[in-house]
NURO-263248 format. One record per atom (N, C-alpha, C): atom name; residue number from 1; residue in one letter; y, z, x. Coordinates in Angstrom, 1 decimal. Each point is the difference from the previous one (the first is absolute). Layout:
<recs>
CA NUM A Y Z X
...
</recs>
This chain:
<recs>
N 1 M 129.0 102.0 87.0
CA 1 M -1.4 -0.3 -0.2
C 1 M -0.8 1.1 0.7
N 2 N -0.9 0.6 -0.7
CA 2 N -0.8 1.0 0.5
C 2 N -1.5 -0.4 0.0
N 3 F -0.7 0.5 1.0
CA 3 F -1.4 -0.4 0.0
C 3 F -0.9 1.3 0.1
N 4 K -1.1 0.0 -0.6
CA 4 K -0.9 1.1 0.0
C 4 K -1.3 -0.5 0.6
N 5 M -0.6 0.8 0.9
CA 5 M -1.3 -0.3 0.7
C 5 M -1.1 0.2 -1.0
N 6 K -0.9 -1.0 -0.1
CA 6 K -1.2 0.1 -0.9
C 6 K -1.0 0.8 0.8
N 7 D -0.9 0.7 -0.8
CA 7 D -1.1 0.7 0.6
C 7 D -1.1 -1.0 0.4
N 8 V 0.1 -0.6 1.1
CA 8 V -1.0 -1.0 0.4
C 8 V -0.6 0.4 1.4
N 9 H -1.1 -0.5 0.4
CA 9 H -0.6 0.1 1.3
C 9 H 0.2 -1.3 0.7
N 10 V 1.0 0.0 0.9
CA 10 V 0.5 -1.2 0.7
C 10 V -1.1 -0.6 0.8
N 11 G -0.8 0.8 0.7
CA 11 G -1.1 -0.5 0.8
C 11 G -1.0 -0.8 -0.8
N 12 E -0.3 0.5 -1.2
CA 12 E -0.9 -0.7 -0.9
C 12 E 0.6 -1.3 -0.5
N 13 L 1.3 0.0 -0.3
CA 13 L 0.6 -1.2 -0.4
C 13 L -0.1 -1.1 1.0
N 14 I 0.2 0.4 1.3
CA 14 I -0.1 -1.0 1.1
C 14 I -1.4 -0.5 0.1
N 15 R -1.0 0.9 0.0
CA 15 R -1.4 -0.3 0.1
C 15 R -0.4 -1.0 -1.1
N 16 T 0.4 0.3 -1.2
CA 16 T -0.3 -0.9 -1.2
C 16 T 0.6 -1.4 0.2
N 17 E 1.3 0.0 0.4
CA 17 E 0.6 -1.3 0.2
C 17 E -0.6 -0.8 1.1
N 18 L -0.4 0.6 1.1
CA 18 L -0.7 -0.6 1.1
C 18 L -1.3 -0.6 -0.5
N 19 R -0.8 0.7 -0.8
CA 19 R -1.2 -0.5 -0.5
C 19 R 0.2 -1.2 -1.0
N 20 L 1.0 0.2 -0.9
CA 20 L 0.3 -1.1 -0.9
C 20 L 0.4 -1.3 0.7
N 21 Q 0.6 0.1 1.1
CA 21 Q 0.3 -1.2 0.8
C 21 Q -1.1 -0.5 0.9
N 22 G -1.1 0.8 0.0
CA 22 G -1.1 -0.5 0.8
C 22 G 0.2 0.1 1.5
N 23 R 0.9 0.9 0.4
CA 23 R 0.3 0.2 1.4
C 23 R -0.7 1.2 0.6
N 24 T -0.1 0.1 1.3
CA 24 T -0.8 1.0 0.6
C 24 T 1.0 1.1 0.6
N 25 V -0.6 1.1 0.3
CA 25 V 0.8 1.1 0.7
C 25 V 0.4 -0.5 1.4
N 26 N -0.9 -0.8 0.7
CA 26 N 0.4 -0.5 1.3
C 26 N 1.2 -0.9 -0.1
N 27 W 0.0 -0.9 -1.0
CA 27 W 1.1 -0.9 -0.2
C 27 W 1.4 0.8 -0.2
N 28 L -0.1 1.0 -0.9
CA 28 L 1.2 0.8 -0.2
C 28 L 0.5 0.7 1.2
N 29 A -1.0 0.6 0.8
CA 29 A 0.4 0.7 1.2
C 29 A 0.7 -1.0 1.0
N 30 E -0.5 -1.2 0.1
CA 30 E 0.6 -1.0 0.9
C 30 E 1.4 -0.3 -0.5
N 31 Q 0.2 -0.2 -1.3
CA 31 Q 1.3 -0.3 -0.5
C 31 Q 1.1 1.0 0.2
N 32 V -0.4 1.3 -0.1
CA 32 V 0.9 1.1 0.2
C 32 V 0.0 0.6 1.3
N 33 C -0.8 -0.6 0.9
CA 33 C 0.0 0.4 1.4
C 33 C -0.5 1.5 0.2
N 34 C -1.1 0.3 -0.6
CA 34 C -0.6 1.3 0.2
C 34 C -1.5 0.0 0.1
N 35 E -0.6 1.1 0.3
CA 35 E -1.5 0.1 0.1
C 35 E -0.6 0.0 -1.4
N 36 K -1.2 -0.5 -0.1
CA 36 K -0.7 -0.1 -1.3
C 36 K -0.2 1.5 -0.5
N 37 S -0.2 0.9 0.9
CA 37 S -0.2 1.4 -0.5
C 37 S 1.2 0.5 -0.7
N 38 N 1.2 -0.4 0.4
CA 38 N 1.3 0.4 -0.6
C 38 N 0.1 -0.5 -1.4
N 39 I -0.6 -1.2 -0.3
CA 39 I 0.0 -0.6 -1.3
C 39 I -0.9 0.9 -1.0
N 40 Y -1.1 0.4 0.5
CA 40 Y -0.9 0.9 -0.8
C 40 Y 0.7 1.3 -0.2
N 41 K 0.7 0.5 0.9
CA 41 K 0.8 1.3 -0.2
C 41 K 1.0 -0.2 -1.0
N 42 L 0.7 -1.2 0.0
CA 42 L 1.0 -0.4 -1.0
C 42 L -0.6 0.0 -1.4
N 43 F -1.1 -0.5 -0.2
CA 43 F -0.7 0.0 -1.3
C 43 F -0.2 1.4 -0.6
N 44 A -0.1 0.9 0.9
CA 44 A -0.3 1.4 -0.5
C 44 A 1.3 0.8 -0.4
N 45 R 1.2 -0.6 0.4
CA 45 R 1.2 0.7 -0.2
C 45 R 0.6 -0.3 -1.4
N 46 K 0.5 1.0 -0.7
CA 46 K 0.6 -0.1 -1.3
C 46 K 1.4 -0.7 0.2
N 47 S 0.7 0.4 1.1
CA 47 S 1.3 -0.6 0.2
C 47 S 0.1 -0.7 1.4
N 48 V 0.9 -0.9 0.1
CA 48 V 0.1 -0.8 1.3
C 48 V 1.5 -0.1 0.3
N 49 D 0.3 0.0 1.3
CA 49 D 1.3 -0.2 0.5
C 49 D 0.6 -1.2 -0.6
N 50 L 1.2 0.0 -0.4
CA 50 L 0.7 -1.1 -0.6
C 50 L 0.0 -1.3 0.8
N 51 K 0.3 0.2 1.3
CA 51 K 0.1 -1.1 0.9
C 51 K -1.4 -0.7 0.1
N 52 Q -1.0 0.8 0.1
CA 52 Q -1.4 -0.5 0.1
C 52 Q -0.4 -0.7 -1.3
N 53 L 0.4 0.6 -1.1
CA 53 L -0.3 -0.6 -1.3
C 53 L 0.7 -1.4 -0.2
N 54 M 1.2 -0.1 0.5
CA 54 M 0.8 -1.2 -0.1
C 54 M -0.7 -1.1 0.8
N 55 K -0.5 0.3 1.2
CA 55 K -0.7 -0.9 0.9
C 55 K -1.3 -0.5 -0.7
N 56 I -0.7 0.9 -0.6
CA 56 I -1.3 -0.3 -0.6
C 56 I 0.3 -0.9 -1.3
N 57 S 1.1 0.4 -0.7
CA 57 S 0.4 -0.9 -1.2
C 57 S 0.3 -1.4 0.5
N 58 E 0.7 -0.1 1.1
CA 58 E 0.3 -1.3 0.5
C 58 E -1.3 -0.8 0.4
N 59 V -0.8 0.6 0.7
CA 59 V -1.3 -0.6 0.5
C 59 V -0.9 -0.4 -1.2
N 60 L -0.1 0.8 -1.0
CA 60 L -0.9 -0.3 -1.1
C 60 L 0.7 -0.7 -1.1
N 61 K 1.3 -0.2 0.2
CA 61 K 0.8 -0.7 -1.1
C 61 K -0.1 0.7 -1.3
N 62 H 0.1 1.3 0.0
CA 62 H -0.2 0.8 -1.2
C 62 H 1.1 1.1 0.1
N 63 N 0.8 0.2 -1.1
CA 63 N 1.0 1.0 0.0
C 63 N -0.6 1.4 -0.4
N 64 F -0.4 0.8 1.0
CA 64 F -0.5 1.3 -0.3
C 64 F 1.0 1.0 -0.5
N 65 L 1.3 -0.3 0.3
CA 65 L 1.0 0.9 -0.5
C 65 L 0.1 -0.1 -1.5
N 66 R -0.3 -1.1 -0.6
CA 66 R 0.0 -0.1 -1.4
C 66 R -1.1 0.8 -0.6
N 67 D -1.1 0.1 0.7
CA 67 D -1.2 0.8 -0.4
C 67 D 0.3 1.5 0.1
N 68 C 0.9 0.4 0.9
CA 68 C 0.2 1.4 0.3
C 68 C 1.2 0.6 -0.8
N 69 F 1.0 -0.8 -0.4
CA 69 F 1.2 0.5 -0.6
C 69 F 0.3 -0.7 -1.4
N 70 E 0.6 0.8 -0.8
CA 70 E 0.4 -0.5 -1.3
C 70 E 1.5 0.4 -0.2
N 71 E 0.7 -0.9 -0.7
CA 71 E 1.4 0.3 -0.3
C 71 E 0.1 1.0 -1.1
N 72 S 0.8 1.0 0.2
CA 72 S 0.1 1.0 -1.1
C 72 S 1.4 0.1 -0.6
</recs>
């Protein structure tokens, strides 16, 4: 099984999902144990550390890996 990374902006995906769920930046920062300013920096990043992405996926109950990779 091979996977190919899609050309997506992960920070934007996270920001969009957070808005769709009606959640705040403060809420997400509390859930992942970081400063609010780090969440804003995360939104600006095209890629995100896998461990961090998995934690955010768990907190938001959204599989961001599915948004970032496709089977080839």
